[in-house]
MDAnalysis code that builds the backbone (N, CA, C; Angstrom):
import MDAnalysis as mda
import numpy as np

u = mda.Universe.empty(444, n_residues=148, atom_resindex=np.repeat(np.arange(148), 3), trajectory=True)
u.add_TopologyAttr("name", ["N", "CA", "C"] * 148)
u.add_TopologyAttr("resid", np.arange(1, 149))
u.add_TopologyAttr("resname", ["MET", "ALA", "GLU", "GLN", "SER", "LYS", "SER", "ILE", "VAL", "PHE", "PRO", "THR", "ASP", "PHE", "SER", "GLU", "ALA", "SER", "ALA", "GLU", "ALA", "LEU", "GLN", "TRP", "VAL", "GLN", "SER", "LEU", "ALA", "ALA", "ASP", "MET", "GLN", "ALA", "ALA", "VAL", "HIS", "CYS", "VAL", "TYR", "VAL", "VAL", "GLU", "GLU", "PRO", "GLN", "ILE", "PHE", "GLY", "SER", "LEU", "GLU", "MET", "GLY", "ALA", "VAL", "ILE", "ILE", "PRO", "THR", "ALA", "GLU", "GLU", "LEU", "ASN", "GLY", "TYR", "ALA", "THR", "GLU", "ARG", "LEU", "ALA", "ARG", "PHE", "ALA", "LYS", "GLU", "HIS", "LEU", "HIS", "GLY", "LEU", "GLY", "THR", "ILE", "GLU", "THR", "ALA", "VAL", "LEU", "GLN", "GLY", "ARG", "PRO", "ASP", "ARG", "GLU", "ILE", "VAL", "ALA", "TYR", "ALA", "ASP", "ALA", "HIS", "ASN", "ALA", "ALA", "ILE", "ILE", "VAL", "MET", "THR", "THR", "HIS", "GLY", "TYR", "SER", "GLY", "VAL", "LYS", "HIS", "VAL", "LEU", "LEU", "GLY", "SER", "THR", "THR", "GLU", "ALA", "VAL", "LEU", "ARG", "HIS", "ALA", "ASN", "CYS", "PRO", "VAL", "LEU", "SER", "VAL", "ARG", "ALA", "LYS", "SER"])
u.atoms.positions = np.array([
    [22.042, -1.211, 21.964],
    [20.738, -0.952, 21.362],
    [20.904, -0.881, 19.846],
    [20.042, -1.582, 19.114],
    [20.115, -1.611, 17.652],
    [19.712, -0.259, 17.077],
    [20.376, 0.101, 15.990],
    [20.075, 1.373, 15.342],
    [18.691, 1.317, 14.697],
    [17.929, 2.398, 14.845],
    [16.587, 2.482, 14.258],
    [16.676, 2.442, 12.736],
    [15.808, 1.676, 12.142],
    [15.753, 1.583, 10.687],
    [15.376, 2.935, 10.099],
    [15.916, 3.208, 8.949],
    [15.552, 4.431, 8.254],
    [14.843, 4.051, 6.963],
    [13.668, 3.470, 7.127],
    [12.872, 3.132, 5.950],
    [11.414, 3.491, 6.205],
    [10.775, 3.902, 5.129],
    [9.371, 4.283, 5.147],
    [8.632, 3.336, 4.222],
    [7.549, 2.748, 4.714],
    [6.713, 1.908, 3.863],
    [5.531, 2.759, 3.418],
    [5.362, 2.827, 2.107],
    [4.288, 3.618, 1.503],
    [3.431, 2.712, 0.621],
    [2.316, 2.205, 1.173],
    [1.409, 1.394, 0.358],
    [0.603, 2.290, -0.579],
    [0.387, 1.819, -1.785],
    [-0.430, 2.567, -2.737],
    [-1.395, 1.627, -3.439],
    [-2.505, 2.184, -3.864],
    [-3.416, 1.446, -4.752],
    [-3.536, 2.193, -6.080],
    [-2.623, 3.121, -6.314],
    [-2.523, 3.939, -7.519],
    [-3.640, 4.967, -7.661],
    [-4.477, 5.110, -6.653],
    [-5.579, 6.064, -6.735],
    [-5.081, 7.467, -6.414],
    [-5.892, 8.463, -6.787],
    [-5.578, 9.841, -6.421],
    [-5.547, 9.976, -4.906],
    [-6.425, 9.241, -4.238],
    [-6.468, 9.307, -2.776],
    [-5.148, 8.844, -2.177],
    [-4.603, 7.735, -2.651],
    [-3.340, 7.261, -2.070],
    [-2.193, 8.208, -2.382],
    [-2.270, 8.902, -3.505],
    [-1.224, 9.858, -3.874],
    [-1.215, 11.077, -2.952],
    [-2.298, 11.286, -2.214],
    [-2.342, 12.422, -1.297],
    [-1.353, 12.278, -0.140],
    [-0.855, 11.076, 0.091],
    [0.144, 10.865, 1.142],
    [1.552, 11.161, 0.642],
    [1.706, 11.395, -0.658],
    [3.038, 11.581, -1.243],
    [3.817, 12.730, -0.611],
    [3.170, 13.852, -0.342],
    [3.910, 14.977, 0.243],
    [4.486, 14.594, 1.594],
    [3.790, 13.766, 2.368],
    [4.285, 13.310, 3.658],
    [5.448, 12.342, 3.472],
    [5.323, 11.448, 2.512],
    [6.398, 10.501, 2.227],
    [7.654, 11.259, 1.808],
    [7.488, 12.208, 0.908],
    [8.629, 12.982, 0.421],
    [9.288, 13.767, 1.550],
    [8.500, 14.411, 2.377],
    [9.025, 15.208, 3.476],
    [9.747, 14.338, 4.506],
    [9.129, 13.241, 4.901],
    [9.745, 12.345, 5.875],
    [11.015, 11.706, 5.326],
    [10.983, 11.303, 4.063],
    [12.162, 10.680, 3.452],
    [13.337, 11.647, 3.453],
    [13.074, 12.900, 3.145],
    [14.141, 13.906, 3.141],
    [14.639, 14.181, 4.556],
    [13.724, 14.372, 5.496],
    [14.108, 14.675, 6.881],
    [14.856, 13.523, 7.541],
    [14.420, 12.300, 7.281],
    [15.006, 11.124, 7.921],
    [16.154, 10.527, 7.118],
    [16.335, 11.012, 5.880],
    [17.275, 10.394, 4.942],
    [16.974, 8.898, 4.869],
    [15.692, 8.608, 4.642],
    [15.195, 7.234, 4.677],
    [14.936, 6.686, 3.285],
    [15.073, 5.383, 3.176],
    [14.670, 4.684, 1.954],
    [13.153, 4.596, 1.946],
    [12.575, 4.675, 0.766],
    [11.131, 4.546, 0.619],
    [10.828, 3.201, -0.031],
    [9.973, 2.439, 0.643],
    [9.518, 1.150, 0.124],
    [8.068, 1.343, -0.316],
    [7.872, 1.451, -1.609],
    [6.535, 1.641, -2.168],
    [5.965, 0.260, -2.504],
    [4.839, -0.086, -1.881],
    [4.278, -1.429, -2.051],
    [2.848, -1.378, -2.565],
    [2.518, -2.404, -3.305],
    [1.156, -2.604, -3.799],
    [0.790, -4.050, -3.482],
    [-0.426, -4.271, -3.023],
    [-0.857, -5.621, -2.675],
    [-1.909, -6.103, -3.670],
    [-1.603, -7.252, -4.286],
    [-2.546, -7.919, -5.186],
    [-3.339, -8.905, -4.346],
    [-4.645, -8.733, -4.357],
    [-5.490, -9.697, -3.658],
    [-5.772, -10.863, -4.591],
    [-5.940, -12.036, -4.005],
    [-6.277, -13.210, -4.808],
    [-7.553, -12.921, -5.588],
    [-7.571, -13.312, -6.869],
    [-8.794, -13.106, -7.654],
    [-9.963, -13.857, -7.020],
    [-11.083, -13.185, -6.922],
    [-12.294, -13.796, -6.385],
    [-13.236, -14.107, -7.537],
    [-13.793, -15.277, -7.533],
    [-14.711, -15.667, -8.593],
    [-16.109, -15.704, -8.002],
    [-16.931, -14.809, -8.489],
    [-18.323, -14.763, -8.092],
    [-19.134, -15.173, -9.305],
    [-19.933, -16.170, -9.161],
    [-20.649, -16.637, -10.333],
    [-22.103, -16.960, -10.030],
    [-22.860, -16.983, -11.080],
    [-24.234, -17.448, -11.000],
    [-24.504, -18.199, -12.284],
    [-25.588, -18.862, -12.327],
    [-25.916, -19.645, -13.511],
    [-26.176, -18.776, -14.726],
    [-26.451, -17.504, -14.515],
    [-26.794, -16.630, -15.626],
    [-25.642, -15.756, -16.095],
    [-24.461, -15.914, -15.524],
    [-23.342, -15.068, -15.899],
    [-22.689, -15.484, -17.207],
    [-22.741, -16.732, -17.545],
    [-22.039, -17.195, -18.728],
    [-20.555, -17.278, -18.457],
    [-19.757, -17.246, -19.509],
    [-18.307, -17.355, -19.372],
    [-17.718, -16.058, -18.826],
    [-16.872, -16.197, -17.853],
    [-16.198, -15.056, -17.254],
    [-14.697, -15.342, -17.277],
    [-13.923, -14.372, -17.754],
    [-12.480, -14.537, -17.787],
    [-11.896, -13.816, -16.578],
    [-11.239, -14.582, -15.726],
    [-10.620, -14.044, -14.522],
    [-9.110, -14.089, -14.716],
    [-8.415, -12.962, -14.523],
    [-6.955, -12.994, -14.676],
    [-6.324, -13.873, -13.594],
    [-5.226, -14.498, -13.943],
    [-4.514, -15.315, -12.966],
    [-3.739, -14.410, -12.015],
    [-3.316, -14.967, -10.902],
    [-2.511, -14.212, -9.946],
    [-1.212, -13.750, -10.602],
    [-0.639, -14.590, -11.459],
    [0.598, -14.226, -12.148],
    [0.376, -13.040, -13.085],
    [-0.753, -13.031, -13.795],
    [-1.064, -11.910, -14.687],
    [-1.254, -10.620, -13.878],
    [-1.970, -10.730, -12.761],
    [-2.185, -9.566, -11.903],
    [-0.860, -9.056, -11.342],
    [0.011, -9.967, -10.914],
    [1.320, -9.570, -10.388],
    [2.162, -8.876, -11.449],
    [2.148, -9.403, -12.684],
    [2.910, -8.793, -13.773],
    [2.434, -7.385, -14.072],
    [1.120, -7.222, -14.166],
    [0.552, -5.900, -14.421],
    [0.890, -4.944, -13.269],
    [0.747, -5.427, -12.036],
    [1.006, -4.579, -10.868],
    [2.471, -4.169, -10.797],
    [3.376, -5.071, -11.137],
    [4.808, -4.762, -11.116],
    [5.137, -3.644, -12.090],
    [4.582, -3.732, -13.309],
    [4.810, -2.681, -14.310],
    [4.226, -1.352, -13.847],
    [3.011, -1.398, -13.341],
    [2.346, -0.165, -12.917],
    [3.048, 0.469, -11.719],
    [3.519, -0.361, -10.793],
    [4.215, 0.155, -9.620],
    [5.535, 0.812, -10.015],
    [6.237, 0.229, -10.963],
    [7.494, 0.828, -11.437],
    [7.230, 2.201, -12.055],
    [6.174, 2.314, -12.868],
    [5.820, 3.616, -13.471],
    [5.436, 4.623, -12.390],
    [4.630, 4.167, -11.422],
    [4.188, 5.038, -10.338],
    [5.384, 5.574, -9.555],
    [6.310, 4.694, -9.189],
    [7.482, 5.105, -8.417],
    [8.351, 6.069, -9.213],
    [8.530, 5.791, -10.502],
    [9.352, 6.672, -11.343],
    [8.719, 8.063, -11.449],
    [7.407, 8.100, -11.575],
    [6.694, 9.366, -11.733],
    [6.614, 10.169, -10.433],
    [6.381, 9.488, -9.308],
    [6.087, 10.197, -8.061],
    [7.207, 10.206, -7.028],
    [8.168, 9.310, -7.136],
    [9.163, 9.185, -6.079],
    [10.593, 9.475, -6.530],
    [10.748, 9.927, -7.773],
    [12.095, 10.204, -8.265],
    [12.749, 11.308, -7.422],
    [14.047, 11.202, -7.278],
    [14.787, 12.211, -6.544],
    [14.780, 12.039, -5.038],
    [14.214, 10.953, -4.533],
    [14.145, 10.767, -3.082],
    [15.268, 9.903, -2.528],
    [16.186, 9.492, -3.338],
    [17.247, 8.617, -2.847],
    [16.888, 7.168, -3.126],
    [17.005, 6.336, -2.111],
    [16.754, 4.902, -2.279],
    [15.256, 4.622, -2.330],
    [14.839, 4.044, -3.444],
    [13.431, 3.662, -3.626],
    [13.399, 2.174, -3.922],
    [12.581, 1.457, -3.187],
    [12.370, 0.041, -3.462],
    [10.884, -0.161, -3.696],
    [10.567, -1.034, -4.633],
    [9.166, -1.348, -4.897],
    [8.962, -2.837, -4.667],
    [7.743, -3.176, -4.256],
    [7.415, -4.580, -4.033],
    [5.934, -4.794, -4.278],
    [5.635, -5.847, -5.024],
    [4.260, -6.284, -5.207],
    [4.066, -7.471, -4.279],
    [3.103, -7.351, -3.404],
    [2.809, -8.377, -2.424],
    [1.497, -9.053, -2.799],
    [1.250, -10.223, -2.252],
    [0.025, -10.932, -2.587],
    [-0.650, -11.428, -1.322],
    [-1.938, -11.100, -1.192],
    [-2.708, -11.530, -0.030],
    [-3.651, -10.444, 0.428],
    [-3.990, -10.475, 1.722],
    [-4.841, -9.432, 2.301],
    [-4.000, -8.194, 2.536],
    [-4.410, -7.051, 2.012],
    [-3.571, -5.852, 2.089],
    [-3.078, -5.503, 3.495],
    [-3.951, -5.487, 4.480],
    [-3.519, -5.101, 5.827],
    [-2.453, -6.044, 6.360],
    [-2.645, -7.328, 6.205],
    [-1.678, -8.312, 6.704],
    [-0.338, -8.201, 5.967],
    [-0.407, -8.044, 4.659],
    [0.824, -7.984, 3.861],
    [1.616, -6.716, 4.132],
    [0.928, -5.593, 4.321],
    [1.609, -4.324, 4.612],
    [2.329, -4.418, 5.954],
    [1.648, -4.931, 6.962],
    [2.254, -5.065, 8.293],
    [3.427, -6.046, 8.242],
    [3.267, -7.168, 7.576],
    [4.347, -8.158, 7.485],
    [5.553, -7.577, 6.750],
    [5.303, -6.827, 5.685],
    [6.397, -6.208, 4.932],
    [7.131, -5.197, 5.812],
    [6.376, -4.359, 6.520],
    [6.996, -3.362, 7.405],
    [7.835, -4.055, 8.476],
    [7.328, -5.139, 9.040],
    [8.082, -5.887, 10.047],
    [9.362, -6.466, 9.446],
    [9.238, -7.081, 8.274],
    [10.387, -7.735, 7.632],
    [11.474, -6.738, 7.263],
    [11.093, -5.487, 7.013],
    [12.062, -4.461, 6.617],
    [12.351, -3.477, 7.743],
    [11.930, -3.825, 8.951],
    [12.189, -3.005, 10.134],
    [11.865, -1.532, 9.867],
    [10.678, -1.294, 9.342],
    [10.268, 0.063, 8.950],
    [10.183, 0.991, 10.152],
    [10.599, 2.227, 9.924],
    [10.484, 3.258, 10.949],
    [9.046, 3.774, 11.017],
    [8.348, 3.768, 9.868],
    [6.987, 4.297, 9.800],
    [6.309, 3.786, 8.532],
    [4.996, 3.667, 8.616],
    [4.152, 3.378, 7.453],
    [3.347, 4.643, 7.202],
    [3.324, 5.102, 5.953],
    [2.556, 6.300, 5.594],
    [1.526, 5.884, 4.558],
    [0.240, 6.082, 4.894],
    [-0.821, 5.678, 3.963],
    [-2.054, 6.546, 4.147],
    [-2.927, 6.503, 3.157],
    [-4.145, 7.303, 3.238],
    [-5.315, 6.460, 3.708],
    [-6.335, 7.173, 4.147],
    [-7.597, 6.544, 4.505],
    [-8.709, 7.385, 3.886],
    [-9.783, 6.715, 3.499],
    [-10.930, 7.430, 2.935],
    [-11.807, 8.008, 4.031],
    [-11.690, 7.482, 5.232],
    [-12.466, 8.009, 6.346],
    [-13.935, 7.645, 6.279],
    [-14.240, 6.492, 5.690],
    [-15.632, 6.053, 5.631],
    [-16.158, 5.783, 7.038],
    [-17.463, 5.938, 7.195],
    [-18.089, 5.601, 8.468],
    [-19.418, 4.919, 8.188],
    [-20.025, 4.431, 9.231],
    [-21.332, 3.807, 9.114],
    [-21.336, 2.592, 8.212],
    [-22.401, 2.471, 7.430],
    [-22.602, 1.310, 6.561],
    [-21.489, 1.189, 5.529],
    [-21.058, 2.314, 4.976],
    [-19.996, 2.285, 3.972],
    [-18.722, 1.674, 4.564],
    [-18.415, 2.004, 5.819],
    [-17.233, 1.450, 6.477],
    [-17.393, -0.057, 6.686],
    [-18.578, -0.475, 7.107],
    [-18.829, -1.902, 7.335],
    [-18.711, -2.677, 6.027],
    [-19.244, -2.136, 4.943],
    [-19.217, -2.829, 3.662],
    [-17.836, -2.816, 3.015],
    [-17.129, -1.701, 3.097],
    [-15.851, -1.572, 2.418],
    [-14.661, -1.895, 3.313],
    [-14.875, -1.867, 4.631],
    [-13.771, -2.133, 5.545],
    [-12.748, -1.017, 5.503],
    [-11.687, -1.205, 6.225],
    [-10.645, -0.196, 6.226],
    [-9.290, -0.861, 6.377],
    [-8.550, -0.869, 5.286],
    [-7.195, -1.402, 5.324],
    [-6.354, -0.578, 6.280],
    [-6.488, 0.739, 6.217],
    [-5.695, 1.608, 7.080],
    [-5.985, 1.325, 8.545],
    [-7.247, 1.159, 8.895],
    [-7.607, 0.879, 10.285],
    [-6.978, -0.426, 10.760],
    [-6.998, -1.449, 9.925],
    [-6.398, -2.735, 10.294],
    [-4.889, -2.606, 10.437],
    [-4.256, -1.837, 9.554],
    [-2.809, -1.616, 9.664],
    [-2.502, -0.872, 10.962],
    [-3.284, 0.147, 11.274],
    [-3.092, 0.893, 12.519],
    [-3.170, -0.025, 13.739],
    [-4.099, -0.970, 13.722],
    [-4.283, -1.878, 14.860],
    [-3.137, -2.869, 15.019],
    [-2.540, -3.295, 13.901],
    [-1.598, -4.413, 13.970],
    [-0.138, -4.052, 13.718],
    [0.138, -2.865, 13.252],
    [1.527, -2.484, 12.933],
    [2.372, -2.403, 14.200],
    [3.633, -2.754, 14.054],
    [4.591, -2.690, 15.155],
    [5.472, -1.449, 15.072],
    [5.106, -0.537, 14.185],
    [5.816, 0.732, 14.047],
    [4.749, 1.821, 13.931],
    [5.137, 3.078, 14.047],
    [4.143, 4.147, 13.879],
    [3.522, 4.115, 12.477],
    [2.270, 4.554, 12.412],
    [1.551, 4.664, 11.133],
    [1.015, 6.079, 11.024],
    [1.378, 6.746, 9.932],
    [0.823, 8.062, 9.652],
    [-0.335, 7.848, 8.686],
    [-1.534, 8.155, 9.158],
    [-2.740, 7.986, 8.359],
    [-3.171, 9.354, 7.841],
    [-3.148, 9.515, 6.527],
    [-3.489, 10.786, 5.885],
    [-4.898, 10.670, 5.331],
    [-5.791, 11.510, 5.791],
    [-7.174, 11.446, 5.319],
    [-7.262, 11.999, 3.905],
    [-7.812, 11.183, 2.996],
    [-7.986, 11.593, 1.605],
    [-9.077, 12.644, 1.507],
    [-8.863, 13.625, 0.646],
    [-9.840, 14.699, 0.464],
    [-11.015, 14.255, -0.376],
    [-10.763, 13.330, -1.294],
    [-11.833, 12.912, -2.213],
    [-12.665, 11.804, -1.663],
])
């Protein structure tokens, strides 16, 4: 039987809400002596236009990736220092799909992420990355409800 991976995938969007899962990540990483993989997903830029918008400057995927890489490094240094092995990765695509694929590729023991807990129309309009990850992940997912 193959040894269970000792890695935790922690997706973030840099919001205060996503930071609410940090205490769980820190506790699990210490208890499991696990590496923490902190990931951020850049979605493809969407261009919405009308005849009355005029010129709109849309950042390229490369620009978004560069900015996200810098921000993720700062985030990890600020929030994850002292936890042992920390890896960061900027992924590109649909967040739920990329998080699950990353966890699979790294044989993650668990994914720890927050959810806003939207319901009704707000849930239909905004969707739920956490819900999609819960449905498709091949490892346990700890969903931490954001207070805000």
